C-alpha positions, 0 to 999 in steps of 0.5 A: 238886294239887301246888305246881307245878300250884297256883302255875302255874295261879295265875300264869296266872290272876293274870297273872304271867309265871312261877310264881316270882313267888310265891316272891318274894312269900313271900320278901318277907313273910318277910324284908322285901325290898321296900318303897314307893320302894325301888330293886331290882336283879333278876339273871337276871330273864327272863321277868319274874315277879320284875320284876312283883312288885318293880314292884308292891311298890316302886310309882311312887316305886320303881325296878327294873332287870332284868338278863339275857342274854336279852331281857326283854319290857317289862312293860305297866304298869310303865313308866317305873319298870322298866329292862331290861338285856341283860347278863351278871352276870359282865361287869366292866361290868355294875355300871356299866350298872346304875348308869347305868340308876339315874340315873347312879348317883345312886340307891342300891340297896336290894335285889339279887335273884337267882333265877338257876339253872344249866343242869341236868345231872341230876348233883346234885353238879355242879348244886349246885357250879354254883348256888353259883358263880352265887350267888357271882357275884350276891353279888359284883355285889351288893357293888358295888351295894348301899348300906349297910343293903341286902338280898340274896336269892339262890338256891342249891341245898343241898349240901356247899358251902353252908356256905362260901357262907354264911360268905362272905355273912355277912362283908358283912351284919349277919345271914344266913338261909336261906329255903325258900319254899312256892312252890318245887317239891315235890322241889326242893333250892333255898333262898334266902340272904337277907342283911340290913343290908349293912355297908359299913364295914371294921370287923367284930365282934371287931376291936381298934383304937385310937381317939380319943373326939371326942364323947359320945352321948345315952346317955353313951357316948363316940363315935369316928370311924373313916373316917367310921364312928361307933363308940360306946365305953362308959366313955370321955370326950372326949379319951381315946385307947384301944384298943377291941374291937368288939362289934357292927357295924350298917350305920351304927354300931357298939359297942365296949369299951375293952381294957387301960388306954389313955391318957386 
């Protein structure tokens, strides 16, 4: 039996609307995308297989918003944790519509998912290019929605433009990996780019900047604040004003080393 037949039959037996539900389950096991109480936005959500999985995994304390240009039939057992938006991810107002569905924007988004795929032409280079374009649109919407530390999983077809897309996504996350679920069709070239730990600060590894040390951390490192972002700086003391090179950036803090003599 092929993967297509096995997962299709399993979806029918277990009540999922699409075999793709198992791709999300496998992505979640691999990358930890869903959790109890999480807020999840599913782009291109029709017919609702991923919504079913997301609702199950986030539970009664979670919140899931499905976005699609097509109407999504409401899930029978998930109300009121699931909201449905008939909208286009490329429209400027879609992010605001999602925020309104999430308590008017008061609820931060933990994960953005996209299983969107282009209408297939049969010409692989064109289909690949279109999939990259869709993935970029999902990424741009995720930039507007995701909270610090959030996750992204977006489908794309493998090909020559993939490296550029990966480089773009890497600018906004602590790390990015490629995942190919077993539930994908046997002959499929699809994969999912998974970005973990959204970085919302403008600071990135390799940056050099001048900072003032305003506090001391528990490990003895100096602490600088850059637009509300905490930067731990080794070999410094309170009152030092130094030029530093940023070594690593996490969602809510980073690490740096002094360069040059600085002023103390």
